[in-house]
Biopython code that builds the backbone (N, CA, C, O; Angstrom):
import numpy as np
from Bio.PDB.StructureBuilder import StructureBuilder

atoms = [
    (1, "MET", "N", (-1.105, -0.994, 10.688)),
    (1, "MET", "CA", (0.059, -1.072, 11.554)),
    (1, "MET", "C", (0.762, -2.398, 11.329)),
    (1, "MET", "O", (0.122, -3.429, 11.126)),
    (2, "GLN", "N", (2.061, -2.358, 11.366)),
    (2, "GLN", "CA", (2.885, -3.544, 11.146)),
    (2, "GLN", "C", (2.764, -4.498, 12.335)),
    (2, "GLN", "O", (2.331, -4.100, 13.416)),
    (3, "SER", "N", (3.151, -5.762, 12.126)),
    (3, "SER", "CA", (3.143, -6.719, 13.227)),
    (3, "SER", "C", (4.228, -6.343, 14.245)),
    (3, "SER", "O", (5.204, -5.670, 13.917)),
    (4, "LYS", "N", (4.031, -6.790, 15.470)),
    (4, "LYS", "CA", (4.947, -6.471, 16.561)),
    (4, "LYS", "C", (6.365, -6.956, 16.235)),
    (4, "LYS", "O", (7.329, -6.222, 16.454)),
    (5, "ASP", "N", (6.503, -8.188, 15.712)),
    (5, "ASP", "CA", (7.820, -8.732, 15.393)),
    (5, "ASP", "C", (8.496, -7.938, 14.283)),
    (5, "ASP", "O", (9.698, -7.680, 14.351)),
    (6, "ASP", "N", (7.734, -7.548, 13.256)),
    (6, "ASP", "CA", (8.297, -6.779, 12.151)),
    (6, "ASP", "C", (8.770, -5.412, 12.656)),
    (6, "ASP", "O", (9.852, -4.951, 12.291)),
    (7, "ILE", "N", (7.970, -4.779, 13.481)),
    (7, "ILE", "CA", (8.350, -3.479, 14.032)),
    (7, "ILE", "C", (9.628, -3.625, 14.856)),
    (7, "ILE", "O", (10.530, -2.794, 14.757)),
    (8, "GLN", "N", (9.705, -4.674, 15.665)),
    (8, "GLN", "CA", (10.885, -4.855, 16.519)),
    (8, "GLN", "C", (12.151, -5.068, 15.675)),
    (8, "GLN", "O", (13.202, -4.508, 15.989)),
    (9, "GLN", "N", (12.059, -5.858, 14.629)),
    (9, "GLN", "CA", (13.213, -6.089, 13.757)),
    (9, "GLN", "C", (13.664, -4.780, 13.104)),
    (9, "GLN", "O", (14.854, -4.468, 13.079)),
    (10, "ARG", "N", (12.708, -4.025, 12.582)),
    (10, "ARG", "CA", (13.049, -2.752, 11.949)),
    (10, "ARG", "C", (13.560, -1.743, 12.968)),
    (10, "ARG", "O", (14.416, -0.918, 12.649)),
    (11, "TRP", "N", (13.037, -1.803, 14.201)),
    (11, "TRP", "CA", (13.487, -0.906, 15.269)),
    (11, "TRP", "C", (14.960, -1.185, 15.604)),
    (11, "TRP", "O", (15.756, -0.258, 15.747)),
    (12, "TRP", "N", (15.311, -2.468, 15.726)),
    (12, "TRP", "CA", (16.698, -2.818, 16.020)),
    (12, "TRP", "C", (17.625, -2.352, 14.906)),
    (12, "TRP", "O", (18.751, -1.926, 15.164)),
    (13, "SER", "N", (17.153, -2.435, 13.680)),
    (13, "SER", "CA", (17.953, -1.965, 12.537)),
    (13, "SER", "C", (18.165, -0.452, 12.627)),
    (13, "SER", "O", (19.273, 0.037, 12.406)),
    (14, "LEU", "N", (17.101, 0.283, 12.952)),
    (14, "LEU", "CA", (17.219, 1.744, 13.115)),
    (14, "LEU", "C", (18.162, 2.069, 14.254)),
    (14, "LEU", "O", (19.012, 2.949, 14.115)),
    (15, "GLU", "N", (18.031, 1.374, 15.386)),
    (15, "GLU", "CA", (18.935, 1.623, 16.521)),
    (15, "GLU", "C", (20.395, 1.404, 16.111)),
    (15, "GLU", "O", (21.274, 2.180, 16.483)),
    (16, "ALA", "N", (20.641, 0.346, 15.346)),
    (16, "ALA", "CA", (22.014, 0.058, 14.903)),
    (16, "ALA", "C", (22.558, 1.192, 14.042)),
    (16, "ALA", "O", (23.724, 1.563, 14.174)),
    (17, "LYS", "N", (21.725, 1.744, 13.163)),
    (17, "LYS", "CA", (22.147, 2.870, 12.314)),
    (17, "LYS", "C", (22.434, 4.107, 13.155)),
    (17, "LYS", "O", (23.387, 4.839, 12.889)),
    (18, "LEU", "N", (21.603, 4.338, 14.173)),
    (18, "LEU", "CA", (21.799, 5.493, 15.044)),
    (18, "LEU", "C", (23.057, 5.335, 15.895)),
    (18, "LEU", "O", (23.773, 6.308, 16.133)),
    (19, "VAL", "N", (23.326, 4.119, 16.351)),
    (19, "VAL", "CA", (24.559, 3.852, 17.102)),
    (19, "VAL", "C", (25.763, 4.115, 16.209)),
    (19, "VAL", "O", (26.745, 4.719, 16.641)),
    (20, "GLU", "N", (25.682, 3.661, 14.966)),
    (20, "GLU", "CA", (26.778, 3.863, 14.016)),
    (20, "GLU", "C", (27.016, 5.356, 13.789)),
    (20, "GLU", "O", (28.158, 5.802, 13.682)),
    (21, "ARG", "N", (25.939, 6.110, 13.720)),
    (21, "ARG", "CA", (26.056, 7.542, 13.427)),
    (21, "ARG", "C", (26.439, 8.383, 14.642)),
    (21, "ARG", "O", (27.214, 9.331, 14.521)),
    (22, "PHE", "N", (25.893, 8.035, 15.824)),
    (22, "PHE", "CA", (26.090, 8.888, 16.996)),
    (22, "PHE", "C", (26.958, 8.260, 18.084)),
    (22, "PHE", "O", (27.314, 8.935, 19.050)),
    (23, "GLY", "N", (27.301, 6.995, 17.945)),
    (23, "GLY", "CA", (28.215, 6.362, 18.878)),
    (23, "GLY", "C", (27.615, 5.771, 20.126)),
    (23, "GLY", "O", (28.334, 5.206, 20.950)),
    (24, "LYS", "N", (26.286, 5.892, 20.287)),
    (24, "LYS", "CA", (25.633, 5.252, 21.434)),
    (24, "LYS", "C", (24.172, 4.972, 21.093)),
    (24, "LYS", "O", (23.579, 5.605, 20.219)),
    (25, "LYS", "N", (23.613, 3.997, 21.818)),
    (25, "LYS", "CA", (22.221, 3.598, 21.575)),
    (25, "LYS", "C", (21.277, 4.634, 22.159)),
    (25, "LYS", "O", (21.321, 4.898, 23.361)),
    (26, "PRO", "N", (20.423, 5.227, 21.331)),
    (26, "PRO", "CA", (19.504, 6.248, 21.824)),
    (26, "PRO", "C", (18.255, 5.629, 22.459)),
    (26, "PRO", "O", (17.804, 4.560, 22.048)),
    (27, "ASP", "N", (17.707, 6.309, 23.458)),
    (27, "ASP", "CA", (16.412, 5.897, 23.980)),
    (27, "ASP", "C", (15.327, 6.626, 23.204)),
    (27, "ASP", "O", (15.628, 7.434, 22.326)),
    (28, "MET", "N", (14.069, 6.347, 23.519)),
    (28, "MET", "CA", (12.946, 6.939, 22.793)),
    (28, "MET", "C", (12.970, 8.462, 22.884)),
    (28, "MET", "O", (12.715, 9.136, 21.886)),
    (29, "GLU", "N", (13.269, 9.017, 24.051)),
    (29, "GLU", "CA", (13.311, 10.483, 24.186)),
    (29, "GLU", "C", (14.392, 11.094, 23.298)),
    (29, "GLU", "O", (14.191, 12.153, 22.704)),
    (30, "SER", "N", (15.529, 10.427, 23.213)),
    (30, "SER", "CA", (16.617, 10.935, 22.355)),
    (30, "SER", "C", (16.213, 10.930, 20.888)),
    (30, "SER", "O", (16.537, 11.854, 20.142)),
    (31, "ILE", "N", (15.509, 9.892, 20.486)),
    (31, "ILE", "CA", (15.050, 9.808, 19.097)),
    (31, "ILE", "C", (14.022, 10.896, 18.819)),
    (31, "ILE", "O", (14.062, 11.533, 17.766)),
    (32, "LEU", "N", (13.101, 11.115, 19.753)),
    (32, "LEU", "CA", (12.115, 12.178, 19.575)),
    (32, "LEU", "C", (12.798, 13.546, 19.521)),
    (32, "LEU", "O", (12.425, 14.400, 18.717)),
    (33, "PHE", "N", (13.791, 13.747, 20.374)),
    (33, "PHE", "CA", (14.555, 15.002, 20.362)),
    (33, "PHE", "C", (15.238, 15.186, 19.008)),
    (33, "PHE", "O", (15.209, 16.280, 18.444)),
    (34, "LEU", "N", (15.842, 14.140, 18.494)),
    (34, "LEU", "CA", (16.506, 14.184, 17.192)),
    (34, "LEU", "C", (15.535, 14.575, 16.073)),
    (34, "LEU", "O", (15.861, 15.400, 15.218)),
    (35, "ILE", "N", (14.352, 13.981, 16.087)),
    (35, "ILE", "CA", (13.336, 14.309, 15.077)),
    (35, "ILE", "C", (12.890, 15.761, 15.237)),
    (35, "ILE", "O", (12.721, 16.474, 14.248)),
    (36, "GLY", "N", (12.700, 16.199, 16.487)),
    (36, "GLY", "CA", (12.302, 17.588, 16.721)),
    (36, "GLY", "C", (13.324, 18.575, 16.199)),
    (36, "GLY", "O", (12.966, 19.574, 15.576)),
    (37, "VAL", "N", (14.601, 18.300, 16.449)),
    (37, "VAL", "CA", (15.666, 19.159, 15.932)),
    (37, "VAL", "C", (15.643, 19.174, 14.413)),
    (37, "VAL", "O", (15.804, 20.225, 13.793)),
    (38, "GLN", "N", (15.444, 18.009, 13.818)),
    (38, "GLN", "CA", (15.367, 17.915, 12.366)),
    (38, "GLN", "C", (14.223, 18.774, 11.823)),
    (38, "GLN", "O", (14.385, 19.478, 10.826)),
    (39, "GLU", "N", (13.086, 18.709, 12.476)),
    (39, "GLU", "CA", (11.916, 19.483, 12.031)),
    (39, "GLU", "C", (12.098, 20.975, 12.264)),
    (39, "GLU", "O", (11.470, 21.789, 11.586)),
    (40, "LEU", "N", (12.946, 21.342, 13.210)),
    (40, "LEU", "CA", (13.234, 22.755, 13.463)),
    (40, "LEU", "C", (14.232, 23.296, 12.454)),
    (40, "LEU", "O", (14.425, 24.509, 12.363)),
    (41, "GLY", "N", (14.857, 22.427, 11.707)),
    (41, "GLY", "CA", (15.794, 22.862, 10.697)),
    (41, "GLY", "C", (17.165, 22.237, 10.832)),
    (41, "GLY", "O", (18.057, 22.522, 10.032)),
    (42, "GLY", "N", (17.348, 21.392, 11.828)),
    (42, "GLY", "CA", (18.593, 20.667, 11.981)),
    (42, "GLY", "C", (19.758, 21.473, 12.545)),
    (42, "GLY", "O", (20.886, 20.983, 12.595)),
    (43, "GLU", "N", (19.492, 22.698, 12.966)),
    (43, "GLU", "CA", (20.555, 23.548, 13.492)),
    (43, "GLU", "C", (21.060, 23.031, 14.833)),
    (43, "GLU", "O", (20.277, 22.772, 15.747)),
    (44, "LYS", "N", (22.368, 22.886, 14.937)),
    (44, "LYS", "CA", (22.958, 22.446, 16.202)),
    (44, "LYS", "C", (23.167, 23.650, 17.091)),
    (44, "LYS", "O", (23.914, 24.573, 16.764)),
    (45, "LYS", "N", (22.487, 23.616, 18.225)),
    (45, "LYS", "CA", (22.664, 24.682, 19.218)),
    (45, "LYS", "C", (22.231, 24.153, 20.564)),
    (45, "LYS", "O", (21.678, 23.059, 20.672)),
    (46, "LYS", "N", (22.487, 24.939, 21.584)),
    (46, "LYS", "CA", (22.083, 24.570, 22.936)),
    (46, "LYS", "C", (20.604, 24.880, 23.106)),
    (46, "LYS", "O", (20.119, 25.925, 22.673)),
    (47, "PHE", "N", (19.900, 23.955, 23.742)),
    (47, "PHE", "CA", (18.478, 24.148, 24.008)),
    (47, "PHE", "C", (18.256, 24.106, 25.513)),
    (47, "PHE", "O", (18.932, 23.370, 26.232)),
    (48, "THR", "N", (17.306, 24.897, 25.978)),
    (48, "THR", "CA", (16.926, 24.838, 27.383)),
    (48, "THR", "C", (16.134, 23.551, 27.605)),
    (48, "THR", "O", (15.724, 22.887, 26.653)),
    (49, "LYS", "N", (15.928, 23.214, 28.866)),
    (49, "LYS", "CA", (15.151, 22.018, 29.192)),
    (49, "LYS", "C", (13.741, 22.133, 28.613)),
    (49, "LYS", "O", (13.206, 21.163, 28.077)),
    (50, "GLU", "N", (13.144, 23.317, 28.722)),
    (50, "GLU", "CA", (11.803, 23.538, 28.178)),
    (50, "GLU", "C", (11.801, 23.401, 26.651)),
    (50, "GLU", "O", (10.877, 22.812, 26.089)),
    (51, "GLN", "N", (12.806, 23.928, 25.986)),
    (51, "GLN", "CA", (12.897, 23.790, 24.533)),
    (51, "GLN", "C", (13.066, 22.333, 24.113)),
    (51, "GLN", "O", (12.519, 21.911, 23.095)),
    (52, "LYS", "N", (13.824, 21.564, 24.896)),
    (52, "LYS", "CA", (13.983, 20.135, 24.595)),
    (52, "LYS", "C", (12.646, 19.419, 24.681)),
    (52, "LYS", "O", (12.339, 18.569, 23.846)),
    (53, "GLN", "N", (11.843, 19.763, 25.698)),
    (53, "GLN", "CA", (10.504, 19.186, 25.810)),
    (53, "GLN", "C", (9.636, 19.613, 24.637)),
    (53, "GLN", "O", (8.874, 18.810, 24.099)),
    (54, "ASP", "N", (9.750, 20.879, 24.238)),
    (54, "ASP", "CA", (8.991, 21.379, 23.096)),
    (54, "ASP", "C", (9.404, 20.653, 21.813)),
    (54, "ASP", "O", (8.559, 20.349, 20.971)),
    (55, "LEU", "N", (10.691, 20.378, 21.668)),
    (55, "LEU", "CA", (11.172, 19.664, 20.477)),
    (55, "LEU", "C", (10.612, 18.246, 20.422)),
    (55, "LEU", "O", (10.270, 17.755, 19.346)),
    (56, "MET", "N", (10.517, 17.584, 21.577)),
    (56, "MET", "CA", (9.924, 16.249, 21.591)),
    (56, "MET", "C", (8.438, 16.311, 21.257)),
    (56, "MET", "O", (7.911, 15.410, 20.604)),
    (57, "HIS", "N", (7.759, 17.368, 21.701)),
    (57, "HIS", "CA", (6.345, 17.556, 21.359)),
    (57, "HIS", "C", (6.186, 17.781, 19.851)),
    (57, "HIS", "O", (5.284, 17.221, 19.228)),
    (58, "VAL", "N", (7.057, 18.595, 19.277)),
    (58, "VAL", "CA", (7.045, 18.820, 17.828)),
    (58, "VAL", "C", (7.220, 17.488, 17.106)),
    (58, "VAL", "O", (6.531, 17.216, 16.123)),
    (59, "ALA", "N", (8.138, 16.661, 17.592)),
    (59, "ALA", "CA", (8.387, 15.362, 16.959)),
    (59, "ALA", "C", (7.144, 14.490, 17.008)),
    (59, "ALA", "O", (6.768, 13.892, 16.001)),
    (60, "VAL", "N", (6.500, 14.411, 18.171)),
    (60, "VAL", "CA", (5.302, 13.575, 18.283)),
    (60, "VAL", "C", (4.213, 14.088, 17.341)),
    (60, "VAL", "O", (3.560, 13.294, 16.664)),
    (61, "CYS", "N", (4.017, 15.378, 17.292)),
    (61, "CYS", "CA", (3.011, 15.939, 16.379)),
    (61, "CYS", "C", (3.344, 15.625, 14.932)),
    (61, "CYS", "O", (2.464, 15.243, 14.161)),
    (62, "LYS", "N", (4.601, 15.782, 14.558)),
    (62, "LYS", "CA", (5.041, 15.493, 13.192)),
    (62, "LYS", "C", (4.823, 14.017, 12.871)),
    (62, "LYS", "O", (4.333, 13.675, 11.795)),
    (63, "LEU", "N", (5.187, 13.150, 13.804)),
    (63, "LEU", "CA", (5.017, 11.713, 13.595)),
    (63, "LEU", "C", (3.546, 11.349, 13.420)),
    (63, "LEU", "O", (3.194, 10.595, 12.513)),
    (64, "LEU", "N", (2.695, 11.881, 14.281)),
    (64, "LEU", "CA", (1.274, 11.531, 14.232)),
    (64, "LEU", "C", (0.540, 12.242, 13.105)),
    (64, "LEU", "O", (-0.574, 11.854, 12.750)),
    (65, "ALA", "N", (1.146, 13.272, 12.541)),
    (65, "ALA", "CA", (0.573, 13.918, 11.359)),
    (65, "ALA", "C", (0.557, 12.941, 10.178)),
    (65, "ALA", "O", (-0.276, 13.051, 9.278)),
    (66, "GLN", "N", (1.484, 11.992, 10.198)),
    (66, "GLN", "CA", (1.541, 10.981, 9.131)),
    (66, "GLN", "C", (0.258, 10.157, 9.061)),
    (66, "GLN", "O", (-0.085, 9.623, 8.006)),
    (67, "SER", "N", (-0.453, 10.055, 10.192)),
    (67, "SER", "CA", (-1.694, 9.282, 10.250)),
    (67, "SER", "C", (-2.926, 10.171, 10.408)),
    (67, "SER", "O", (-4.014, 9.680, 10.707)),
    (68, "GLY", "N", (-2.757, 11.455, 10.210)),
    (68, "GLY", "CA", (-3.911, 12.365, 10.222)),
    (68, "GLY", "C", (-4.374, 12.814, 11.600)),
    (68, "GLY", "O", (-5.475, 13.349, 11.726)),
    (69, "TYR", "N", (-3.570, 12.612, 12.631)),
    (69, "TYR", "CA", (-3.964, 13.061, 13.957)),
    (69, "TYR", "C", (-3.666, 14.541, 14.172)),
    (69, "TYR", "O", (-4.359, 15.211, 14.938)),
    (70, "TYR", "N", (-2.644, 15.047, 13.504)),
    (70, "TYR", "CA", (-2.251, 16.449, 13.589)),
    (70, "TYR", "C", (-1.948, 16.962, 12.181)),
    (70, "TYR", "O", (-1.717, 16.190, 11.251)),
    (71, "GLU", "N", (-1.957, 18.278, 12.058)),
    (71, "GLU", "CA", (-1.457, 18.896, 10.836)),
    (71, "GLU", "C", (-0.703, 20.168, 11.212)),
    (71, "GLU", "O", (-0.993, 20.827, 12.210)),
    (72, "LEU", "N", (0.274, 20.480, 10.367)),
    (72, "LEU", "CA", (1.038, 21.693, 10.590)),
    (72, "LEU", "C", (0.119, 22.885, 10.380)),
    (72, "LEU", "O", (-0.508, 23.029, 9.330)),
    (73, "GLU", "N", (0.050, 23.732, 11.390)),
    (73, "GLU", "CA", (-0.810, 24.908, 11.327)),
    (73, "GLU", "C", (-0.022, 26.126, 10.845)),
    (73, "GLU", "O", (-0.481, 26.876, 9.983)),
    (74, "GLN", "N", (1.160, 26.308, 11.411)),
    (74, "GLN", "CA", (1.981, 27.459, 11.036)),
    (74, "GLN", "C", (3.401, 27.297, 11.574)),
    (74, "GLN", "O", (3.674, 26.450, 12.425)),
    (75, "MET", "N", (4.266, 28.111, 11.066)),
    (75, "MET", "CA", (5.618, 28.250, 11.605)),
    (75, "MET", "C", (5.656, 29.635, 12.244)),
    (75, "MET", "O", (5.236, 30.616, 11.630)),
    (76, "ASP", "N", (6.157, 29.716, 13.471)),
    (76, "ASP", "CA", (6.218, 31.030, 14.095)),
    (76, "ASP", "C", (7.438, 31.807, 13.603)),
    (76, "ASP", "O", (8.241, 31.283, 12.831)),
    (77, "ARG", "N", (7.573, 33.022, 14.038)),
    (77, "ARG", "CA", (8.646, 33.885, 13.513)),
    (77, "ARG", "C", (10.032, 33.384, 13.879)),
    (77, "ARG", "O", (11.017, 33.784, 13.258)),
    (78, "ASP", "N", (10.125, 32.499, 14.895)),
    (78, "ASP", "CA", (11.401, 31.919, 15.268)),
    (78, "ASP", "C", (11.681, 30.600, 14.551)),
    (78, "ASP", "O", (12.695, 29.948, 14.802)),
    (79, "GLY", "N", (10.762, 30.213, 13.648)),
    (79, "GLY", "CA", (10.942, 28.992, 12.879)),
    (79, "GLY", "C", (10.425, 27.723, 13.540)),
    (79, "GLY", "O", (10.690, 26.622, 13.055)),
    (80, "TRP", "N", (9.694, 27.861, 14.634)),
    (80, "TRP", "CA", (9.143, 26.696, 15.326)),
    (80, "TRP", "C", (7.816, 26.304, 14.701)),
    (80, "TRP", "O", (6.948, 27.153, 14.495)),
    (81, "PRO", "N", (7.653, 25.022, 14.398)),
    (81, "PRO", "CA", (6.363, 24.573, 13.835)),
    (81, "PRO", "C", (5.296, 24.456, 14.926)),
    (81, "PRO", "O", (5.586, 24.080, 16.061)),
    (82, "HIS", "N", (4.068, 24.784, 14.556)),
    (82, "HIS", "CA", (2.918, 24.658, 15.458)),
    (82, "HIS", "C", (1.881, 23.796, 14.760)),
    (82, "HIS", "O", (1.551, 24.018, 13.595)),
    (83, "PHE", "N", (1.375, 22.815, 15.485)),
    (83, "PHE", "CA", (0.430, 21.854, 14.928)),
    (83, "PHE", "C", (-0.932, 22.014, 15.577)),
    (83, "PHE", "O", (-1.052, 22.510, 16.697)),
    (84, "LYS", "N", (-1.962, 21.582, 14.848)),
    (84, "LYS", "CA", (-3.280, 21.504, 15.475)),
    (84, "LYS", "C", (-3.741, 20.057, 15.395)),
    (84, "LYS", "O", (-3.477, 19.350, 14.422)),
    (85, "GLN", "N", (-4.431, 19.643, 16.437)),
    (85, "GLN", "CA", (-4.910, 18.275, 16.519)),
    (85, "GLN", "C", (-6.183, 18.158, 15.691)),
    (85, "GLN", "O", (-7.081, 18.992, 15.806)),
    (86, "LEU", "N", (-6.262, 17.127, 14.859)),
    (86, "LEU", "CA", (-7.417, 16.922, 13.995)),
    (86, "LEU", "C", (-8.373, 15.873, 14.530)),
    (86, "LEU", "O", (-9.582, 15.959, 14.312)),
    (87, "LYS", "N", (-7.839, 14.886, 15.228)),
    (87, "LYS", "CA", (-8.679, 13.848, 15.811)),
    (87, "LYS", "C", (-8.010, 13.292, 17.059)),
    (87, "LYS", "O", (-6.797, 13.399, 17.243)),
    (88, "SER", "N", (-8.838, 12.695, 17.909)),
    (88, "SER", "CA", (-8.338, 12.137, 19.170)),
    (88, "SER", "C", (-7.551, 10.861, 18.919)),
    (88, "SER", "O", (-7.794, 10.123, 17.965)),
    (89, "MET", "N", (-6.611, 10.635, 19.801)),
    (89, "MET", "CA", (-5.823, 9.404, 19.747)),
    (89, "MET", "C", (-6.671, 8.247, 20.250)),
    (89, "MET", "O", (-7.491, 8.423, 21.151)),
    (90, "PRO", "N", (-6.477, 7.067, 19.675)),
    (90, "PRO", "CA", (-7.207, 5.895, 20.184)),
    (90, "PRO", "C", (-6.689, 5.535, 21.580)),
    (90, "PRO", "O", (-5.538, 5.811, 21.919)),
    (91, "VAL", "N", (-7.543, 4.925, 22.367)),
    (91, "VAL", "CA", (-7.148, 4.485, 23.701)),
    (91, "VAL", "C", (-6.325, 3.211, 23.546)),
    (91, "VAL", "O", (-6.759, 2.245, 22.919)),
    (92, "MET", "N", (-5.120, 3.230, 24.135)),
    (92, "MET", "CA", (-4.210, 2.087, 24.034)),
    (92, "MET", "C", (-3.505, 1.901, 25.370)),
    (92, "MET", "O", (-3.334, 2.849, 26.137)),
    (93, "ASP", "N", (-3.099, 0.659, 25.635)),
    (93, "ASP", "CA", (-2.263, 0.432, 26.808)),
    (93, "ASP", "C", (-0.839, 0.882, 26.478)),
    (93, "ASP", "O", (-0.543, 1.254, 25.343)),
    (94, "ALA", "N", (0.036, 0.843, 27.483)),
    (94, "ALA", "CA", (1.401, 1.375, 27.313)),
    (94, "ALA", "C", (2.190, 0.637, 26.239)),
    (94, "ALA", "O", (2.933, 1.264, 25.484)),
    (95, "ILE", "N", (2.046, -0.660, 26.159)),
    (95, "ILE", "CA", (2.780, -1.437, 25.149)),
    (95, "ILE", "C", (2.286, -1.083, 23.740)),
    (95, "ILE", "O", (3.089, -0.900, 22.826)),
    (96, "ALA", "N", (0.986, -0.990, 23.574)),
    (96, "ALA", "CA", (0.425, -0.634, 22.262)),
    (96, "ALA", "C", (0.836, 0.781, 21.875)),
    (96, "ALA", "O", (1.114, 1.042, 20.705)),
    (97, "GLN", "N", (0.878, 1.707, 22.850)),
    (97, "GLN", "CA", (1.314, 3.074, 22.561)),
    (97, "GLN", "C", (2.755, 3.094, 22.068)),
    (97, "GLN", "O", (3.088, 3.799, 21.115)),
    (98, "GLU", "N", (3.606, 2.309, 22.731)),
    (98, "GLU", "CA", (5.017, 2.266, 22.326)),
    (98, "GLU", "C", (5.166, 1.705, 20.912)),
    (98, "GLU", "O", (5.935, 2.239, 20.113)),
    (99, "LEU", "N", (4.445, 0.646, 20.603)),
    (99, "LEU", "CA", (4.499, 0.073, 19.243)),
    (99, "LEU", "C", (3.966, 1.064, 18.208)),
    (99, "LEU", "O", (4.522, 1.199, 17.118)),
    (100, "PHE", "N", (2.884, 1.753, 18.565)),
    (100, "PHE", "CA", (2.278, 2.744, 17.675)),
    (100, "PHE", "C", (3.297, 3.846, 17.356)),
    (100, "PHE", "O", (3.473, 4.231, 16.200)),
    (101, "LEU", "N", (3.960, 4.340, 18.400)),
    (101, "LEU", "CA", (4.965, 5.404, 18.218)),
    (101, "LEU", "C", (6.175, 4.896, 17.452)),
    (101, "LEU", "O", (6.681, 5.587, 16.568)),
    (102, "LYS", "N", (6.645, 3.702, 17.776)),
    (102, "LYS", "CA", (7.787, 3.131, 17.059)),
    (102, "LYS", "C", (7.470, 2.979, 15.574)),
    (102, "LYS", "O", (8.312, 3.278, 14.727)),
    (103, "ASP", "N", (6.263, 2.517, 15.253)),
    (103, "ASP", "CA", (5.854, 2.357, 13.860)),
    (103, "ASP", "C", (5.903, 3.697, 13.132)),
    (103, "ASP", "O", (6.336, 3.761, 11.982)),
    (104, "HIS", "N", (5.463, 4.763, 13.792)),
    (104, "HIS", "CA", (5.486, 6.093, 13.187)),
    (104, "HIS", "C", (6.907, 6.624, 13.049)),
    (104, "HIS", "O", (7.230, 7.290, 12.065)),
    (105, "ILE", "N", (7.754, 6.335, 14.027)),
    (105, "ILE", "CA", (9.165, 6.755, 13.954)),
    (105, "ILE", "C", (9.843, 6.050, 12.787)),
    (105, "ILE", "O", (10.581, 6.677, 12.027)),
    (106, "LEU", "N", (9.601, 4.765, 12.640)),
    (106, "LEU", "CA", (10.195, 4.007, 11.527)),
    (106, "LEU", "C", (9.739, 4.554, 10.193)),
    (106, "LEU", "O", (10.542, 4.669, 9.267)),
    (107, "LEU", "N", (8.467, 4.894, 10.075)),
    (107, "LEU", "CA", (7.947, 5.478, 8.846)),
    (107, "LEU", "C", (8.614, 6.817, 8.565)),
    (107, "LEU", "O", (8.974, 7.109, 7.425)),
    (108, "TYR", "N", (8.779, 7.630, 9.606)),
    (108, "TYR", "CA", (9.437, 8.938, 9.454)),
    (108, "TYR", "C", (10.847, 8.771, 8.883)),
    (108, "TYR", "O", (11.217, 9.440, 7.918)),
    (109, "PHE", "N", (11.625, 7.879, 9.484)),
    (109, "PHE", "CA", (13.004, 7.683, 9.010)),
    (109, "PHE", "C", (13.034, 7.095, 7.613)),
    (109, "PHE", "O", (13.922, 7.420, 6.825)),
    (110, "GLN", "N", (12.073, 6.230, 7.291)),
    (110, "GLN", "CA", (11.996, 5.677, 5.940)),
    (110, "GLN", "C", (11.682, 6.765, 4.930)),
    (110, "GLN", "O", (12.309, 6.833, 3.873)),
    (111, "GLN", "N", (10.713, 7.616, 5.247)),
    (111, "GLN", "CA", (10.340, 8.691, 4.321)),
    (111, "GLN", "C", (11.447, 9.733, 4.177)),
    (111, "GLN", "O", (11.554, 10.390, 3.142)),
    (112, "ASN", "N", (12.266, 9.881, 5.212)),
    (112, "ASN", "CA", (13.353, 10.843, 5.160)),
    (112, "ASN", "C", (14.682, 10.198, 4.759)),
    (112, "ASN", "O", (15.749, 10.799, 4.878)),
    (113, "GLU", "N", (14.582, 8.963, 4.284)),
    (113, "GLU", "CA", (15.712, 8.218, 3.716)),
    (113, "GLU", "C", (16.932, 8.196, 4.619)),
    (113, "GLU", "O", (18.048, 8.496, 4.195)),
    (114, "PHE", "N", (16.693, 7.833, 5.879)),
    (114, "PHE", "CA", (17.805, 7.736, 6.822)),
    (114, "PHE", "C", (18.481, 6.395, 6.648)),
    (114, "PHE", "O", (19.451, 6.097, 7.345)),
]
sb = StructureBuilder()
sb.init_structure("model")
sb.init_model(0)
sb.init_chain("A")
sb.init_seg("    ")
for serial, (resi, resn, name, xyz) in enumerate(atoms, 1):
    if name == "N":
        sb.init_residue(resn, " ", resi, " ")
    sb.init_atom(name, np.array(xyz, "f"), 0.0, 1.0, " ", f" {name:<3s}", serial, name[0])
structure = sb.get_structure()
């Protein structure tokens, strides 16, 4: 895992790119929603509140798959990805969890050449 300062600098850079692209600073939920939509195929459409929550769950699973916590199990007939958990998450306080997730989000955007 990267140092806290390095993650924060890269996070601010990502936020700036997202502001440039979408016109406003996204919060963590918005970024997870964006990743979920991307993993669903990037189709722009209206989602129910439950589907938005499902998209954020897809994003978290996709992000943590990068470190071997989840793997893609299947795509259902509607094109939604389903993951299975491979190992338990380490116990972390809230700040460590946020850094852990930010590090995975940064890696995701780097690998997807955003």
